[in-house]
Legacy VTK file of the C-alpha trace (Angstrom):
# vtk DataFile Version 3.0
C-alpha trace
ASCII
DATASET POLYDATA
POINTS 96 float
5.101 1.952 -25.085
4.547 5.880 -25.862
1.310 7.069 -24.561
-0.077 3.973 -24.065
-0.459 2.644 -20.607
1.744 -0.587 -19.633
-0.346 -3.494 -17.922
1.662 -4.446 -14.393
0.938 -8.132 -13.298
0.803 -8.613 -9.788
3.619 -10.842 -10.031
5.773 -7.541 -11.059
4.241 -5.233 -8.473
5.187 -8.102 -5.702
8.853 -8.491 -7.609
8.926 -4.744 -7.239
7.986 -4.000 -3.711
10.155 -7.352 -2.753
12.982 -6.268 -3.648
13.071 -2.500 -2.448
12.291 -4.185 1.195
15.667 -6.232 0.388
17.481 -2.739 -0.456
18.134 -3.699 -4.570
18.876 -0.757 -6.429
16.565 0.875 -8.876
18.488 -0.250 -11.842
18.951 -3.796 -10.726
15.112 -4.487 -10.793
14.689 -2.729 -14.056
17.395 -5.325 -15.506
15.864 -7.855 -14.101
12.532 -6.859 -15.627
13.784 -5.937 -18.627
12.137 -2.724 -17.848
13.584 1.010 -17.833
14.625 2.442 -14.617
12.272 5.291 -14.631
9.229 2.837 -15.198
10.359 1.025 -12.213
10.601 4.032 -9.979
7.117 5.176 -11.562
5.044 1.894 -10.952
6.628 1.823 -7.209
4.980 5.236 -6.708
1.888 4.377 -8.080
1.878 1.201 -5.722
2.203 2.898 -2.718
-0.090 5.729 -3.504
-2.622 2.718 -3.762
-1.570 1.503 -0.304
-1.997 4.526 1.130
-5.587 5.339 -0.481
-6.886 2.389 0.722
-5.716 2.476 4.102
-6.687 5.886 4.438
-10.381 5.221 3.167
-10.404 2.100 5.341
-9.471 4.266 8.560
-11.760 6.967 7.413
-15.216 4.487 7.430
-14.251 3.672 10.951
-13.870 6.702 12.134
-17.385 7.369 10.469
-18.973 4.820 12.068
-17.358 5.441 15.597
-19.681 6.683 18.321
-19.196 10.621 19.236
-19.034 12.470 22.342
-19.824 10.597 25.906
-20.810 7.829 24.110
-17.116 7.386 22.672
-14.465 4.869 24.282
-10.496 4.954 24.696
-9.432 3.099 21.299
-8.883 -0.613 22.401
-5.607 -3.456 21.424
-6.306 -4.255 17.470
-8.589 -1.232 16.796
-8.108 -0.857 13.581
-7.313 3.171 14.013
-3.868 1.912 15.334
-2.741 -0.694 13.151
-0.726 1.617 11.368
1.573 2.438 14.348
2.760 -1.652 14.846
2.325 -2.568 10.798
3.225 -1.006 7.012
0.481 -3.413 5.961
-3.232 -2.363 5.759
-5.500 -3.746 8.300
-6.633 -7.168 7.525
-10.530 -6.531 6.384
-12.984 -9.577 7.695
-14.652 -11.695 4.964
-18.800 -12.145 5.721
LINES 1 97
96 0 1 2 3 4 5 6 7 8 9 10 11 12 13 14 15 16 17 18 19 20 21 22 23 24 25 26 27 28 29 30 31 32 33 34 35 36 37 38 39 40 41 42 43 44 45 46 47 48 49 50 51 52 53 54 55 56 57 58 59 60 61 62 63 64 65 66 67 68 69 70 71 72 73 74 75 76 77 78 79 80 81 82 83 84 85 86 87 88 89 90 91 92 93 94 95
């Protein structure tokens, strides 16, 4: 697939994440998915970058909406800005 962007499925992404959390080596994941080791590593990095960029953008939106100066108060337990201290997962968005 030289020169073409591979279409990754949600199942493949989940498999890569799950396997790495279990400590499975890159080459073993690659064998299971019949994809090159370097492609698996590259995809894992892309997944991580997406996770980080989503987390940062959510935090930035929250920071921008918070009061400033004397109106600002200390962060309360469960505040979205403290979420990253207790979890690697993105803050659960509330549904309208």
